[in-house]
C-alpha positions in Angstrom: 0.0 0.0 0.0 3.0 2.3 0.2 3.5 5.0 2.8 3.6 3.9 6.5 0.6 1.7 7.5 1.0 2.2 11.2 -2.3 0.9 12.5 -5.1 -1.5 11.3 -8.7 -2.3 12.3 -11.1 -4.9 11.1 -14.9 -4.4 10.6 -17.1 -6.2 13.1 -17.9 -8.9 10.5 -14.2 -9.3 9.6 -14.9 -8.8 5.9 -13.2 -5.4 5.7 -9.8 -4.0 7.0 -9.0 -0.4 7.4 -5.5 1.2 7.7 -4.0 4.5 8.3 -1.1 5.7 6.1 1.0 7.8 8.4 3.2 9.3 5.8 0.4 10.5 3.4 -2.2 11.2 6.1 -4.8 8.9 4.5 -7.2 6.2 5.5 -7.6 3.1 3.3 -10.2 0.3 3.0 -9.6 -3.3 2.0 -11.8 -6.3 1.3 -10.7 -9.4 3.1 -10.9 -12.6 1.1 -12.8 -15.0 3.3 -11.0 -18.1 2.1 -7.4 -16.9 2.0 -7.3 -13.7 4.0 -5.8 -11.8 1.1 -6.5 -8.0 0.8 -7.8 -6.0 -2.1 -8.1 -2.2 -1.9 -11.6 -0.7 -2.0 -12.6 2.7 -3.3 -10.8 6.0 -2.9 -8.3 6.7 -0.2 -9.6 9.4 2.1 -7.9 12.2 4.0 -7.4 11.5 7.7 -8.0 15.3 8.2 -4.8 15.8 10.1 -1.1 15.0 10.1 0.4 11.6 11.1 -2.6 9.4 11.7 -1.6 6.8 14.3 -4.8 4.9 15.1 -7.9 3.7 13.4 -10.9 1.9 14.8 -14.4 0.9 13.7 -17.7 1.4 15.6 -19.9 -1.5 16.6 -22.3 -1.1 13.6 -19.4 -1.2 11.1 -20.8 2.0 9.6 -18.2 4.4 10.9 -14.4 4.5 11.0 -12.6 6.7 13.6 -9.0 8.0 13.0 -6.7 9.8 15.4 -4.0 12.1 14.0 -1.0 12.3 16.3 0.8 15.1 14.5 -2.3 17.3 13.9 -4.1 16.7 17.2 -7.3 16.0 15.4 -9.7 13.1 15.1 -12.1 12.3 12.3 -15.2 10.2 11.7 -15.5 8.7 8.2 -18.6 6.9 6.8 -18.4 3.3 5.5 -20.1 3.1 2.2 -22.2 0.2 0.9 -19.3 -1.6 -0.7 -17.1 -1.2 2.4 -15.1 1.7 1.1 -14.8 5.0 2.8 -16.4 8.4 2.2 -15.0 11.8 3.2 -15.0 12.7 6.9 -18.4 13.9 8.3 -16.9 15.3 11.5 -13.5 16.5 12.6 -12.6 17.5 16.1 -9.5 18.9 17.9 -9.5 17.2 21.3 -5.9 17.9 22.4 -2.2 17.7 21.4 -1.0 14.4 20.0 -4.2 12.4 19.8 -2.9 8.9 19.9 -6.0 6.6 19.8 -9.8 6.8 19.4 -12.3 4.1 20.4 -16.0 3.8 21.0 -17.3 2.0 24.1 -19.5 -1.1 24.1 -22.7 0.9 24.1 -21.4 2.7 20.9 -22.6 6.0 22.4 -19.3 7.4 23.8 -15.9 7.9 22.2 -12.6 8.4 24.0 -9.4 9.9 22.8 -6.1 9.7 24.7 -4.1 12.9 24.0 -0.5 12.3 24.8 0.7 15.9 24.6 -2.2 17.3 26.7 -2.2 14.6 29.4 -5.9 14.0 29.1 -8.5 11.6 27.7 -11.0 13.6 25.6 -14.6 12.4 26.0 -17.4 12.6 23.4 -21.0 11.6 22.9 -21.4 9.8 19.6 -24.4 10.0 17.4 -24.5 6.7 15.5 -27.1 8.0 13.0 -25.0 11.0 11.8 -21.4 10.2 12.9 -21.2 13.4 14.9 -19.0 13.7 18.0 -20.2 16.1 20.7 -17.6 17.0 23.4 -18.8 15.9 26.9 -18.7 18.6 29.7 -15.1 17.8 30.7 -12.1 15.7 29.8 -10.5 13.1 32.0 -7.2 14.6 33.2 -4.0 12.7 34.1 -1.0 13.9 36.0 1.5 16.1 34.0 4.0 13.9 32.2 1.8 10.8 31.9 1.5 10.9 28.1 -1.7 8.8 27.7 -1.3 6.7 24.6 -3.8 3.8 24.3 -6.8 2.7 26.2 -8.6 -0.6 26.8 -12.2 -1.4 28.0 -12.9 -4.1 30.5 -15.1 -6.7 28.7 -17.9 -6.7 31.4 -17.2 -4.0 34.1 -17.6 -0.2 33.7 -13.9 0.3 33.8 -11.3 1.7 31.3 -7.6 1.4 31.4 -5.1 4.0 30.0 -1.4 3.4 29.4 0.9 6.4 29.8 3.8 6.4 27.3 5.9 8.9 29.3 4.9 8.1 32.8 5.2 4.3 32.6 1.9 3.8 34.2 -1.5 2.2 33.7 -4.4 4.3 35.1 -7.7 2.7 36.0 -10.9 4.8 35.4 -14.4 4.1 36.6 -17.1 4.9 34.1 -20.3 6.6 35.4 -23.8 6.3 34.0 -23.2 9.2 31.6 -20.0 7.7 30.2 -17.6 10.0 32.0 -14.3 8.7 33.3 -13.0 9.1 36.9 -9.5 8.0 37.8 -9.3 5.5 40.7 -5.6 4.8 40.7 -2.4 4.1 38.8 0.2 1.3 38.8 3.7 1.2 37.3 4.5 -0.9 34.3 8.1 -1.3 35.3 9.7 -3.5 38.0 11.3 -1.9 41.0 14.7 -0.5 40.1 14.2 -0.2 36.3 15.3 3.1 34.7 12.1 5.0 33.8 14.0 7.5 31.5 14.9 4.6 29.2 11.4 3.3 28.8 8.3 4.4 26.8 5.1 2.5 27.1 3.1 1.6 24.0 0.2 -0.8 23.8 -2.4 -2.2 26.2 -4.7 -5.2 25.9 -7.0 -7.2 28.2 -7.6 -10.9 28.0 -11.1 -11.8 26.7 -11.9 -13.4 30.1 -11.2 -10.0 31.8 -8.8 -11.5 34.3 -5.4 -10.3 32.9 -4.2 -7.0 31.5 -0.9 -6.5 29.6 1.1 -3.4 28.7 4.2 -3.1 26.5 7.4 -1.5 27.6 9.6 -0.1 24.9 13.2 0.1 26.2 12.7 -2.4 29.0 11.4 -4.6 26.2 8.8 -6.4 28.2 5.1 -7.0 28.7 3.9 -6.0 32.1 1.2 -8.4 33.4 -1.5 -7.3 35.8 -4.2 -9.5 37.5 -7.6 -7.9 37.2 -10.0 -8.1 40.1 -13.2 -9.6 38.7 -15.5 -7.4 40.9 -13.8 -4.0 40.9 -11.4 -4.2 38.0 -8.5 -3.1 40.2 -5.0 -4.1 39.0 -2.3 -6.1 40.8 1.2 -6.3 39.3 2.1 -9.9 38.5 5.5 -9.5 36.8 7.1 -9.1 33.4 7.8 -11.2 30.3 10.7 -10.3 28.0 9.4 -9.7 24.4 12.6 -11.4 23.0 13.2 -8.4 20.7 13.6 -4.7 20.7 10.9 -2.0 21.0 7.5 -3.8 21.4 5.4 -1.1 19.8 2.2 -3.2 19.4 0.8 -6.6 20.4 -2.4 -8.5 20.1 -4.3 -11.3 21.8 -6.3 -13.7 19.6 -10.1 -13.8 20.3 -9.9 -17.3 21.9 -7.3 -15.9 24.4 -4.7 -18.6 23.8 -2.1 -16.7 21.8 -0.4 -13.3 22.1 1.7 -11.8 19.3 4.2 -9.0 19.8 5.6 -6.7 17.1 9.1 -5.7 18.0 9.6 -2.7 15.9 13.3 -2.1 16.0 14.3 -5.8 15.7 11.9 -6.4 12.7 10.1 -9.4 14.0 6.9 -10.8 15.5 7.2 -13.1 18.5 4.4 -15.5 19.3 3.6 -16.5 22.9 1.3 -19.2 24.2 -1.1 -17.6 26.8 -2.5 -19.6 29.7 -6.0 -18.1 30.2 -6.3 -18.8 33.9 -2.9 -17.8 35.2 -2.1 -15.3 32.4 1.4 -16.8 32.0 3.2 -16.3 28.7 5.5 -18.9 27.1 7.5 -18.1 23.9 6.6 -20.2 20.8 8.2 -18.8 17.7 9.9 -15.7 16.2 9.1 -14.6 12.6 11.0 -12.0 10.7 9.0 -9.2 9.1 9.6 -6.3 6.9 11.2 -3.1 8.3 9.6 -1.6 11.5 6.5 -3.6 12.2 4.0 -1.3 13.8 0.9 -3.4 14.3 0.1 -7.1 14.8 -3.2 -8.8 15.4 -5.4 -11.8 14.7 -8.5 -11.3 12.5 -10.5 -14.6 12.5 -12.4 -15.2 9.2 -16.1 -16.3 9.4 -16.6 -20.0 9.3 -16.9 -21.3 5.8 
């Protein structure tokens, strides 16, 4: 596809894949061959409405694609057309400096944007009929220097987790009935004695069973593992697993919860780990060389034939 495809997202039915081209500030759509997984580009590439798009996601209906522009500090909502291709953005917002991710919650009525340069998570109400984002009365602030990068939703509790790229933390937020976030505590992603100045957190994912949360440490080159309280969602540090490579920018857990894949960006490889669902323990399986600077890895299951 050319450029710098720094992030991907599949449609809910897994028949479409969307990508951001960071170099050209575009969003692309692909059809996914349901037998082979091969991709074919759909329609016209659309502007991301900002510089350096770093994140793309799809709403629960599959009718809207969200994009966050790290360089421009903007986010945009693009409509998905009947053939799965994209139309021009219907809404563009400026939530804060260095917008690094954008995701809708399970209700599909609220959208959250971690803004690394502003130390906040911007909060929006989302109109699924029009694609419009309406800023909520306030944003969720984090301590100066946190650098919120990615967020993750608990699969069953009203809890959101945010990883801080600059502060080496995971912050837990409770979600109220209006969708607003309230911080209830933070934990470090690093072991005691590690050098925080040499580390920059990146990605964050929760196991499908809701019992284990993982965050990636670039520099320390590890995955931090946290046990998740099944009633409150509170985190307890459980240790670290080396990613067997350099600079784990992104990782993904397969939907069955038995496999975790890590993209080590500076060592140009993907490392596969077996994941034990009850204990959360990780065991290395294989390392696969990739092209230069892998920035995203995930598992997109195809519908049963």
